[in-house]
C-alpha positions in Angstrom: 37.3 4.5 44.5 37.3 2.4 41.3 38.6 -0.6 43.2 35.9 -0.1 45.8 33.1 0.0 43.2 34.6 -3.0 41.4 34.7 -5.0 44.7 31.0 -4.0 45.4 29.9 -5.2 42.0 31.7 -8.5 42.5 30.0 -9.0 45.9 26.6 -8.2 44.4 27.2 -10.5 41.5 28.2 -13.3 43.9 25.1 -12.7 46.0 22.9 -12.8 42.9 24.5 -16.1 41.8 23.9 -17.5 45.3 20.3 -16.5 45.3 19.8 -18.1 41.9 21.4 -21.3 43.1 19.2 -21.3 46.2 16.1 -20.8 44.1 17.2 -23.6 41.7 18.0 -25.9 44.6 14.5 -25.2 46.1 12.9 -25.9 42.7 14.9 -29.1 42.3 13.7 -30.4 45.7 10.2 -30.6 44.4 9.1 -34.1 43.7 8.5 -34.7 39.9 5.5 -36.2 38.3 5.8 -37.1 34.6 2.7 -37.2 32.5 2.8 -38.7 29.0 0.3 -37.1 26.7 -0.3 -38.5 23.2 -2.4 -36.3 20.8 -3.1 -36.3 17.1 -0.9 -33.2 16.4 -0.6 -34.1 12.7 -2.9 -35.8 10.3 -6.7 -35.5 9.9 -7.4 -34.5 13.5 -4.4 -32.2 14.0 -6.6 -29.2 14.8 -8.0 -31.0 17.9 -4.5 -32.3 18.9 -2.8 -29.0 18.7 -5.6 -27.2 20.5 -5.5 -29.9 23.2 -1.8 -29.3 23.6 -2.6 -25.7 24.4 -5.2 -26.8 27.0 -2.8 -29.2 28.7 -0.2 -26.4 28.8 -2.9 -24.2 30.5 -3.4 -26.9 33.2 0.4 -27.1 33.7 0.6 -23.3 34.0 -2.3 -23.3 36.5 -0.3 -25.6 38.7 3.0 -23.8 38.5 2.9 -23.0 42.2 2.3 -26.6 43.2 4.5 -28.4 45.7 5.0 -30.9 42.9 6.8 -30.3 39.6 4.7 -31.6 36.7 6.6 -32.5 33.6 4.5 -33.1 30.4 5.9 -35.3 27.7 4.0 -34.7 24.4 3.9 -37.2 21.6 2.1 -37.1 18.2 0.1 -40.3 17.7 -1.2 -39.0 14.3 -4.5 -40.8 15.2 -2.9 -44.1 14.3 -3.4 -47.0 16.7 -0.1 -48.7 15.8 1.8 -45.6 16.5 -0.1 -45.0 19.7 1.0 -48.5 20.9 4.6 -47.6 20.2 4.3 -44.3 22.1 2.6 -46.0 25.1 5.4 -48.5 25.4 8.0 -45.7 25.1 6.2 -43.8 27.9 6.3 -46.9 30.1 9.8 -48.2 29.4 11.8 -45.2 28.4 10.2 -42.1 29.9 9.0 -43.9 33.1 5.9 -41.7 33.3 3.6 -41.7 36.3 0.5 -41.3 34.2 -0.6 -41.5 30.5 -3.3 -39.5 28.7 -4.7 -40.7 25.4 -7.3 -39.3 23.1 -10.2 -40.9 21.1 -11.5 -44.5 21.3 -9.3 -46.2 18.6 -6.2 -44.9 20.4 -7.3 -45.5 24.0 -8.3 -49.1 23.0 -4.7 -50.0 22.1 -3.2 -48.1 25.0 -5.3 -49.5 27.9 -4.0 -53.1 27.6 -0.5 -51.8 27.7 -1.0 -49.6 30.7 -3.0 -52.3 32.5 -0.1 -54.8 32.0 2.5 -52.2 33.0 0.4 -51.0 36.0 0.5 -47.4 34.9 -2.3 -44.9 35.5 -4.2 -44.0 32.3 -7.1 -41.7 31.4 -8.4 -41.7 27.8 -10.5 -38.9 26.4 -13.0 -41.3 25.1 -16.4 -42.9 25.9 -15.5 -46.5 24.8 -16.2 -48.5 28.0 -13.7 -51.3 27.1 -10.9 -48.8 27.6 -11.8 -48.5 31.3 -11.1 -52.2 32.0 -8.4 -52.7 34.7 -7.8 -51.0 38.0 -5.8 -48.1 36.5 -7.7 -47.3 33.3 -10.2 -44.4 33.2 -12.2 -42.7 30.5 -13.6 -39.2 30.4 -15.9 -37.9 27.7 -19.7 -37.5 27.4 -21.3 -40.8 28.3 -23.0 -42.6 25.5 -26.1 -43.5 27.5 -26.7 -39.9 28.2 -25.7 -38.7 24.8 -27.8 -41.4 22.9 -30.9 -40.6 25.0 -30.4 -36.9 24.3 -30.2 -37.6 20.5 -33.3 -39.8 20.5 -35.2 -37.3 22.6 -34.4 -34.7 20.0 -35.7 -36.9 17.2 -38.9 -37.5 19.1 -39.3 -33.7 19.6 -39.0 -33.4 15.8 -41.8 -36.0 15.3 -39.4 -38.5 13.8 -40.8 -41.9 13.0 -38.1 -43.6 10.9 -34.3 -43.2 10.7 -31.4 -44.6 8.7 -28.0 -44.9 10.3 -24.7 -45.0 8.5 -22.2 -46.7 10.8 -18.4 -46.5 10.5 -16.7 -49.7 11.7 -14.8 -48.4 14.6 -14.9 -49.2 18.4 -16.4 -45.9 19.5 -18.9 -45.8 16.6 -20.1 -49.3 17.4 -20.9 -48.3 20.9 -22.8 -45.2 19.7 -24.8 -47.4 17.4 -25.7 -49.9 20.1 -26.7 -47.2 22.7 -28.7 -45.2 20.2 -30.6 -48.3 18.9 -31.6 -49.1 22.5 -33.4 -45.8 22.8 -34.8 -45.9 19.3 -36.4 -49.3 20.2 -37.6 -47.8 23.5 -39.4 -44.9 21.7 -40.7 -47.1 18.9 -38.7 -45.4 16.1 -38.0 -47.7 13.1 -34.5 -47.8 11.8 -32.4 -49.4 9.1 -28.6 -49.7 9.4 -25.7 -49.5 6.9 -22.1 -50.2 7.6 -18.8 -49.0 6.0 -15.1 -49.1 6.8 -13.1 -45.9 7.4 -11.6 -46.1 3.8 -15.0 -45.9 2.1 -15.2 -43.0 -0.4 -18.3 -43.8 -2.4 -21.8 -43.9 -0.8 -24.0 -43.8 -3.9 -25.4 -47.3 -3.7 -25.8 -47.1 0.0 -27.7 -43.8 -0.3 -30.1 -45.2 -2.9 -30.9 -48.1 -0.6 -31.4 -45.7 2.3 -33.8 -43.5 0.3 -36.1 -46.4 -0.3 -36.7 -46.8 3.5 -38.3 -43.3 3.6 -36.5 -42.1 6.8 -37.2 -38.7 8.4 -33.6 -38.4 9.6 -30.2 -39.9 8.7 -27.8 -40.6 11.5 -24.2 -40.2 10.3 -22.4 -42.3 12.9 -19.0 -41.6 11.4 -15.9 -39.4 11.9 -14.4 -37.4 9.1 -13.6 -37.9 6.4 -16.4 -40.5 6.1 -19.2 -38.3 7.3 -18.0 -35.3 5.2 -17.9 -37.4 2.0 -21.3 -38.8 2.7 -22.8 -35.4 3.5 -21.3 -33.9 0.4 -22.7 -36.7 -1.8 -26.1 -36.1 -0.2 -26.0 -32.4 -1.2 -24.7 -33.2 -4.7 -27.7 -35.5 -5.2 -30.2 -33.0 -3.7 -31.0 -35.3 -0.8 -32.4 -32.9 1.8 -33.1 -35.3 4.6 -31.8 -33.8 7.8 -28.8 -35.5 9.5 -27.9 -35.9 13.1 -25.2 -37.7 15.2 -23.3 -37.8 18.4 -20.2 -35.6 18.6 -18.9 -36.5 15.0 -20.5 -33.5 13.3 -18.6 -31.0 15.4 -15.3 -32.6 14.3 -16.0 -32.1 10.6 -13.3 -30.4 8.5 -16.1 -28.5 6.7 -18.8 -27.4 9.1 -20.6 -25.5 6.3 -21.6 -28.9 4.9 -23.8 -29.3 8.0 -25.4 -25.9 8.1 -28.6 -26.0 10.2 -28.1 -29.6 11.3 -28.2 -30.7 14.9 -26.0 -33.0 16.9 -25.2 -34.1 20.5 -21.9 -32.8 21.7 -19.7 -32.1 24.8 -19.5 -28.6 26.3 -16.7 -26.3 25.1 -15.5 -25.3 28.6 -16.1 -22.3 30.8 -15.8 -18.6 29.7 -12.2 -18.3 31.0 -11.1 -21.3 29.1 -12.7 -20.1 25.9 -11.0 -16.7 26.3 -7.6 -18.3 26.9 -8.0 -20.5 23.8 -9.0 -17.5 21.7 -5.7 -15.9 22.6 -3.9 -18.9 21.1 -6.0 -19.9 18.1 -9.0 -18.9 16.0 -10.1 -22.5 15.9 -13.6 -23.3 17.2 -12.6 -26.9 18.1 -12.8 -26.4 21.8 -14.6 -29.2 23.6 -11.9 -31.9 23.2 -9.3 -29.5 24.4 -11.6 -28.6 27.4 -11.7 -32.2 28.3 -8.0 -32.6 27.9 -7.6 -29.7 30.4 -9.9 -31.4 32.9 -8.2 -34.7 32.6 -4.7 -33.3 33.2 -6.0 -31.1 35.9 -7.6 -34.1 37.6 -4.3 -35.9 37.6 -2.4 -32.9 39.0 -5.0 -32.1 41.7 -5.3 -35.7 42.9 -1.5 -35.9 43.2 -1.3 -32.6 45.1 -4.0 -33.7 47.5 -2.2 -36.9 48.3 1.2 -35.2 48.7 -0.3 -32.6 51.0 -1.8 -35.2 53.3 1.0 -37.8 53.2 4.2 -36.0 52.4 5.0 -38.2 49.5 4.0 -39.0 45.9 1.1 -41.4 45.4 1.7 -44.6 43.5 -0.6 -45.5 40.6 -3.1 -47.4 42.6 -3.3 -44.8 45.3 -3.9 -42.1 42.6 -6.7 -44.2 41.1 -8.2 -44.6 44.6 -8.1 -40.9 45.2 -10.1 -40.1 42.1 -12.8 -42.7 42.9 -13.1 -41.7 46.6 -13.4 -38.0 45.8 -16.0 -38.9 43.2 -17.2 -35.4 42.3 -15.0 -32.7 40.6 -15.9 -29.3 39.2 -14.4 -29.3 35.7 -14.4 -26.5 33.2 -16.9 -28.6 31.2 -19.2 -29.0 34.2 -19.5 -31.5 37.1 -17.5 -34.7 36.7 -18.4 -37.9 38.5 -15.8 -40.6 38.9 -17.4 -44.0 39.1 -16.0 -47.2 40.6 -15.7 -48.8 37.1 -13.3 -46.0 35.9 -15.9 -44.2 33.9 -16.0 -40.5 34.5 -19.5 -39.1 33.8 -19.8 -35.7 32.3 -22.5 -33.6 30.6 -23.8 -33.5 27.0 -25.5 -30.7 25.2 -27.5 -30.3 21.9 -25.8 -28.1 19.3 -26.6 -26.9 15.8 -24.3 -25.8 13.1 -25.1 -22.2 12.2 -23.0 -20.3 9.7 -20.1 -22.6 10.2 -20.2 -22.4 14.0 -21.6 -25.0 16.5 -24.1 -23.3 18.8 -25.7 -24.8 21.9 -29.4 -24.9 21.4 -32.3 -25.4 23.9 -33.2 -29.0 24.5 
């Protein structure tokens, strides 16, 4: 009896092993797509980078039953362009990725020439149009034409006649300045401009010159820490002029500094996404992760569509063509429109900082 039971156990164990091997063999027959994702997972923008990693992992989870196996290779670019260039070259030459995702204009600007030369598909979470140059480079973020008009429409609604803008000398900020000025000119709003580099920590003299202009609003066209330092100095000197900007305010390390101030921003994603993020983090920095989800989901979905129709993996040029031909996608941030120039149009909303939270307001 004991021998019989022992034999039965051995047979069952062998069958179980066989099933596991069959499952593994089936899984291994799936074609593999490698996606290199660089994010600022440490440094001043680490909150956005880590949250975006969660979002990318959500997209990967949502495609777990795909006929394609999607491998994600994460790298921390620390929001440093020189490091991002090294990572991009590693993705291309060592990891042999099929697609690259980058985040923010200063990073995307150094990555896009590398991917263009290597002929590797690339989407940057950015609105700097120079990044989209080349057949395989795309950008996806709220478009500055739309965002700038929304900002100036808000200023007009507040009966604003004069503004001062403080402009950080970076690629993305320069485009914001140019687009915003175009609509300021169109609406006849006077403006005076000041410029500073990212290392500036003292705005006292600049603020005194700005005050003499008598502006109704100040546009803080700067990422943190610049905008935070400038705003803190304003409050310390009892300067109560309201401030606005495009997207930068929502990325502040200290939202309380901007209580009751309005800005143009990207949506935070749909209810399901917001709920999933709440299970991972208490952070309210959700719009950049939402776009990270949509970007990776676009890459995965386009690859799946091509594989289903053709029985093989798309090359980089075919993948780019799929995105452009499909044109409209329903993203968790709203409708996405892929244009022939590689720019993916997406919506913008007006928000206001209320009790440390950014709240969408009526336009």
